MDAnalysis code that builds the backbone (N, CA, C; Angstrom):
import MDAnalysis as mda
import numpy as np

u = mda.Universe.empty(243, n_residues=81, atom_resindex=np.repeat(np.arange(81), 3), trajectory=True)
u.add_TopologyAttr("name", ["N", "CA", "C"] * 81)
u.add_TopologyAttr("resid", np.arange(1, 82))
u.add_TopologyAttr("resname", ["GLY", "GLU", "ILE", "ARG", "ALA", "PHE", "LEU", "GLY", "ALA", "LEU", "PHE", "ALA", "GLY", "GLY", "ALA", "LEU", "CYS", "GLY", "SER", "ARG", "PRO", "GLU", "GLN", "ALA", "PHE", "PHE", "ILE", "LYS", "LEU", "GLN", "SER", "ALA", "ILE", "ARG", "GLY", "GLU", "GLN", "ARG", "GLU", "LEU", "VAL", "LEU", "ARG", "ILE", "GLY", "ILE", "ALA", "LEU", "ASP", "LYS", "PRO", "ASN", "GLU", "PHE", "GLN", "ILE", "TYR", "ASP", "VAL", "ILE", "HIS", "ARG", "ALA", "GLY", "GLU", "SER", "THR", "THR", "ARG", "PRO", "ALA", "PRO", "PRO", "ARG", "GLU", "ALA", "ALA", "GLN", "LEU", "ALA", "SER"])
u.atoms.positions = np.array([
    [83.293, 4.732, -56.205],
    [83.083, 5.871, -56.952],
    [81.972, 5.766, -57.968],
    [82.344, 5.966, -59.198],
    [81.370, 6.069, -60.276],
    [80.643, 4.759, -60.548],
    [81.346, 3.646, -60.463],
    [80.702, 2.351, -60.727],
    [79.691, 2.045, -59.636],
    [80.061, 2.295, -58.383],
    [79.126, 2.079, -57.275],
    [77.896, 2.979, -57.434],
    [78.099, 4.224, -57.836],
    [76.976, 5.140, -58.050],
    [76.082, 4.646, -59.186],
    [76.697, 4.153, -60.265],
    [75.931, 3.633, -61.395],
    [75.087, 2.432, -60.975],
    [75.719, 1.465, -60.282],
    [74.977, 0.282, -59.838],
    [73.919, 0.659, -58.807],
    [74.232, 1.618, -57.943],
    [73.247, 2.100, -56.974],
    [72.032, 2.708, -57.662],
    [72.257, 3.439, -58.745],
    [71.145, 4.016, -59.500],
    [70.312, 2.922, -60.168],
    [70.973, 1.885, -60.690],
    [70.231, 0.751, -61.255],
    [69.376, 0.086, -60.182],
    [69.953, -0.111, -58.998],
    [69.221, -0.705, -57.880],
    [68.024, 0.174, -57.504],
    [68.253, 1.465, -57.338],
    [67.180, 2.389, -56.948],
    [66.064, 2.418, -57.989],
    [66.420, 2.215, -59.249],
    [65.434, 2.203, -60.321],
    [64.728, 0.871, -60.503],
    [65.098, -0.133, -59.697],
    [64.435, -1.427, -59.762],
    [65.025, -2.408, -60.759],
    [66.168, -2.090, -61.348],
    [66.765, -2.977, -62.347],
    [67.493, -4.168, -61.732],
    [67.852, -4.078, -60.445],
    [68.549, -5.164, -59.756],
    [67.666, -5.689, -58.634],
    [67.828, -6.963, -58.294],
    [66.987, -7.606, -57.284],
    [67.559, -7.431, -55.883],
    [66.672, -7.345, -54.908],
    [67.071, -7.248, -53.511],
    [66.418, -6.057, -52.840],
    [66.304, -6.149, -51.519],
    [65.729, -5.036, -50.761],
    [66.809, -4.098, -50.239],
    [68.061, -4.537, -50.304],
    [69.205, -3.711, -49.884],
    [70.267, -3.779, -50.980],
    [71.066, -2.738, -51.128],
    [72.083, -2.744, -52.189],
    [73.017, -3.953, -52.139],
    [73.410, -4.404, -50.935],
    [74.337, -5.542, -50.854],
    [73.713, -6.844, -51.340],
    [72.388, -6.908, -51.442],
    [71.722, -8.071, -52.026],
    [71.662, -7.963, -53.546],
    [71.886, -6.765, -54.063],
    [71.709, -6.495, -55.485],
    [73.017, -6.436, -56.269],
    [74.103, -6.013, -55.607],
    [75.373, -5.915, -56.322],
    [76.532, -5.869, -55.335],
    [77.714, -6.181, -55.859],
    [78.940, -5.979, -55.091],
    [80.062, -5.611, -56.047],
    [81.083, -4.996, -55.486],
    [82.272, -4.602, -56.238],
    [83.481, -4.948, -55.385],
    [84.444, -5.651, -55.969],
    [85.699, -5.965, -55.277],
    [86.853, -5.584, -56.190],
    [87.880, -5.026, -55.607],
    [89.063, -4.633, -56.362],
    [90.229, -5.506, -55.941],
    [90.904, -6.086, -56.923],
    [92.072, -6.922, -56.669],
    [93.230, -6.388, -57.504],
    [94.415, -6.507, -56.982],
    [95.616, -6.106, -57.708],
    [96.531, -7.316, -57.799],
    [97.151, -7.487, -58.939],
    [98.059, -8.623, -59.113],
    [99.251, -8.190, -59.949],
    [100.363, -8.841, -59.706],
    [101.555, -8.638, -60.522],
    [101.889, -9.982, -61.147],
    [101.895, -10.019, -62.466],
    [102.203, -11.244, -63.204],
    [103.457, -10.977, -64.022],
    [104.559, -11.552, -63.558],
    [105.834, -11.240, -64.202],
    [106.145, -9.777, -63.962],
    [106.348, -9.052, -65.034],
    [106.616, -7.621, -64.902],
    [105.373, -6.787, -65.154],
    [104.254, -7.454, -65.374],
    [103.032, -6.728, -65.704],
    [102.102, -6.654, -64.494],
    [101.640, -5.473, -64.205],
    [100.681, -5.273, -63.121],
    [99.288, -5.201, -63.735],
    [98.318, -5.787, -63.039],
    [96.945, -5.681, -63.500],
    [96.021, -5.410, -62.325],
    [94.965, -4.711, -62.613],
    [93.906, -4.477, -61.647],
    [92.685, -5.240, -62.120],
    [92.033, -5.939, -61.198],
    [90.827, -6.678, -61.532],
    [89.693, -6.117, -60.695],
    [88.680, -5.638, -61.375],
    [87.476, -5.154, -60.729],
    [86.435, -6.242, -60.904],
    [86.051, -6.891, -59.822],
    [85.054, -7.965, -59.874],
    [83.707, -7.368, -59.489],
    [82.745, -7.529, -60.386],
    [81.423, -6.947, -60.198],
    [80.391, -8.066, -60.231],
    [79.532, -8.113, -59.223],
    [78.430, -9.062, -59.178],
    [77.116, -8.308, -59.200],
    [76.192, -8.751, -60.049],
    [74.876, -8.121, -60.124],
    [73.799, -9.195, -60.023],
    [72.761, -8.898, -59.250],
    [71.644, -9.825, -59.069],
    [70.511, -9.386, -59.995],
    [70.317, -10.125, -61.068],
    [69.291, -9.767, -62.040],
    [67.997, -10.544, -61.842],
    [68.078, -11.750, -61.282],
    [66.898, -12.598, -61.142],
    [66.412, -12.729, -59.707],
    [67.347, -12.944, -58.770],
    [67.013, -13.132, -57.355],
    [68.054, -12.423, -56.503],
    [67.652, -11.919, -55.325],
    [68.634, -11.299, -54.428],
    [69.753, -12.279, -54.086],
    [70.960, -11.796, -54.009],
    [72.148, -12.572, -53.632],
    [72.528, -13.669, -54.621],
    [71.889, -13.757, -55.778],
    [72.295, -14.696, -56.830],
    [72.934, -13.861, -57.932],
    [74.256, -13.768, -57.860],
    [74.986, -12.816, -58.676],
    [75.509, -13.414, -59.975],
    [75.391, -12.645, -61.038],
    [76.168, -12.885, -62.243],
    [77.440, -12.078, -62.031],
    [78.586, -12.721, -62.158],
    [79.844, -12.103, -61.748],
    [80.761, -11.921, -62.957],
    [81.305, -10.722, -63.060],
    [82.190, -10.373, -64.168],
    [83.473, -9.756, -63.634],
    [84.551, -9.992, -64.345],
    [85.834, -9.365, -64.048],
    [86.140, -8.349, -65.141],
    [86.479, -7.146, -64.735],
    [87.003, -6.128, -65.641],
    [88.490, -6.052, -65.326],
    [89.315, -6.429, -66.291],
    [90.761, -6.542, -66.078],
    [91.445, -5.394, -66.811],
    [92.201, -4.619, -66.058],
    [92.914, -3.488, -66.658],
    [94.410, -3.724, -66.559],
    [95.065, -3.688, -67.712],
    [96.527, -3.755, -67.814],
    [96.977, -2.513, -68.569],
    [98.249, -2.235, -68.520],
    [98.773, -1.075, -69.245],
    [98.337, -1.150, -70.707],
    [97.596, -0.172, -71.134],
    [97.211, -0.095, -72.532],
    [95.967, -0.854, -72.936],
    [95.340, -1.624, -72.046],
    [94.145, -2.361, -72.448],
    [93.276, -2.723, -71.252],
    [91.999, -2.865, -71.527],
    [91.041, -3.366, -70.544],
    [90.196, -4.423, -71.222],
    [89.862, -5.486, -70.496],
    [89.010, -6.546, -71.021],
    [87.971, -6.902, -69.965],
    [86.900, -7.518, -70.414],
    [85.843, -7.979, -69.514],
    [85.582, -9.440, -69.812],
    [85.345, -10.221, -68.749],
    [85.034, -11.644, -68.921],
    [84.144, -12.079, -67.761],
    [83.336, -13.117, -67.979],
    [82.628, -13.701, -66.842],
    [83.656, -14.277, -65.871],
    [83.382, -14.186, -64.581],
    [84.291, -14.768, -63.592],
    [84.327, -16.275, -63.789],
    [85.479, -16.903, -63.565],
    [85.552, -18.360, -63.674],
    [84.493, -19.012, -62.778],
    [83.797, -20.064, -63.261],
    [82.687, -20.654, -62.504],
    [83.044, -21.040, -61.071],
    [84.198, -21.634, -60.839],
    [84.567, -22.054, -59.484],
    [84.646, -20.838, -58.562],
    [85.290, -19.774, -59.033],
    [85.407, -18.566, -58.220],
    [84.042, -17.932, -57.994],
    [83.189, -17.933, -59.007],
    [81.856, -17.363, -58.861],
    [81.051, -18.136, -57.823],
    [81.157, -19.460, -57.840],
    [80.437, -20.281, -56.859],
    [80.925, -19.998, -55.446],
    [82.225, -19.813, -55.270],
    [82.763, -19.511, -53.938],
    [82.271, -18.163, -53.440],
    [82.168, -17.188, -54.317],
    [81.686, -15.871, -53.913],
    [80.212, -15.902, -53.554],
    [79.455, -16.747, -54.241],
    [78.019, -16.796, -54.004],
    [77.666, -17.500, -52.701],
    [78.574, -18.325, -52.175],
    [78.230, -19.076, -50.958],
    [78.566, -18.304, -49.707],
])
């Protein structure tokens, strides 16, 4: 939806690297239940320096709050390979 459109506009404007959108960004949605709390994790990767070399962030939404953090390095490395 809106996030994909936003990143697509950044790509079209030349702000992200790559000749195709999939080289410039990705979006993955994960759902998890931790105890009695449900959370949604939106993982976003953006290529700012080179195509397919993503800086990866997690946007975590729980009831009543949302936070953003860089993806854990091990997970980021697995996604990049």
